[in-house]
C-alpha positions, 0 to 999 in steps of 0.5 A: 500499499502505496503511502498516498493511499492510506494518507487519503483513507484517513483524509476522507474518513476524516473529512465523512466523519466531521460531517457524518460522524458521531459526536454526542455521544456520553462518553465523548464529554468528557472523555476521561480514561474511565470513560472511554475505557468503560464505552469500549468494553461495553462495545464490544460485541453490543451496538451504540444505542444499546450500550448508552443507557446503560452506560450512562446509568452504571457511570452515573452508580459507578462514577470513577475508578475507585467508586467500581473497585470499592464496588460489590460483584453483586453491584457491578454485576446488576449493573451490567445486567441485560447488555450479555456477555457477563466475562466483560462486566467481572473483567471491568471490576478486576481491572478496576482492582488491580488498577488501585493496587498497582496503579495508584486508581488510575488506568495506567497510560502505557501501551503494555501495561494497559494491554495487559489488565483483564479483559482489554488486550491490544484493539481496546487499548489501543482504542483508550490510547488513542480517544483517553490521549491521543496515542499512535495507536491501531484498533481491529474491531469487529467494524474495522475489521470489515471496512478494511477486508473490502476496501483492500480485497483481502480474503479469508476470515478475518479471525484466522490468524494469518488475515488478523496479522495482515489486517494489522499491518495495514491499520497502523498503516493507515494511521494519520499524524494528528486527530489521533481520537477523532480517526478512532471515533470515524472508523469505527462510525464508518463501520457501524453506519455506512460499511455496514454488514448488510447493504452498505450504503456504498452510494454514499461511501467516502471510500469508493474510489478505491474499494477493492471489493465494489470495483469486484464485485464482491462487497456481499462477499467480504468479509469472509465468514467463519466456517459455519456447522450447526450449534449444539443444542441443551436443554434446562430446567429452571424452577420458580418457587415463590411464596406467600411473602411475594419472594422467588427462590434465585441461586447463585450460579457456578465460579465458571461455564456461563452466566458464572457467579451471577443470581439465577433460578435454580437450575437441574438436570431433570425432573429427578433431580427438580422433585430432591431439589424442591424436597430439600430446600422449601414446602411443597408438593412437587407434583402440584407444578404449573410447567411453562412455555420453553425457552430458547436461549441462544449463546454464540457457541450452544442454544439453550431450551428451558423449561420452566416449572413454577410453584406459588405459595411455597413455605421457605426451609429454614436452613436459607439464611439471609447470608447464604451466598448460595441460594437467597429468598428475592423480593419480587419488589427488588429484582432489579438489585440482583444481575439476572441473566436475561432470560431469567429476567423476563421469564420474572417479569412475567409474574410481577 
């Protein structure tokens, strides 16, 4: 790639950004390291319009890095609940604690230390340093990969090591000498609003004169998709045990796996396990359960089929104490204080 093409790519993107980019996002005013970091973690796997209300609520409740570090894990997860990919929240919390322990309560402003924090890595570190400090670092999120694959006609799935290495080299060659924060926002905005995954606005694209995919009629083919295979199917039973005081029994998820460490409904593999759980923890007639409609929830790596069983008016077992970290009775009126997985919250909302 010639220096002229690299310079033109950046200058045309910046000119587009000046009149068509997003300039009123909440984390841009002010664009502090903490606010940029929080937004970048939330924006992983999630669209801007979805993130905005979560960002505003999270930043309002935990406005500084030390406040985040000092918060309980339950509080962090409750503020995150609904955004999905909960490992991001756990990594965010742990990274804040590391910053308090090792970096004086601030995000480090050198690339190696920042990229070493949980949940950050190369692209996110580059985005934070470029936007918060104006440093010269490339990014390579999904939007940027799509733009570069089309513009340069790059074949192969971008998740492949060799293709990703090629894209990193190109991304660094395109970096301008100035306006690094604006350029970083520009290329992300451009991929999200113009060079979109489906139905891209090629007729409005300021880069169309040099775009290899457009010239060769391959816009719909690039970037190439990951070789597909059917998602595995899994099934589980969730138990909705409600007492006469307007509470529901919740169970802490295991420390590893999906929804790790979150509060959810008690989950068992089959009706025999369900019968044993009910007999152990509550006073209720197992056969008085009400089967509810099946719920399907799709993760990135498998499809989960949830069979809910509900009981009304069960009596609490005395062995479930207020300080039990595995089981708890939660009032329906305060479910918002608990970080519940999205399908569980939706199910319980139907009762409330």
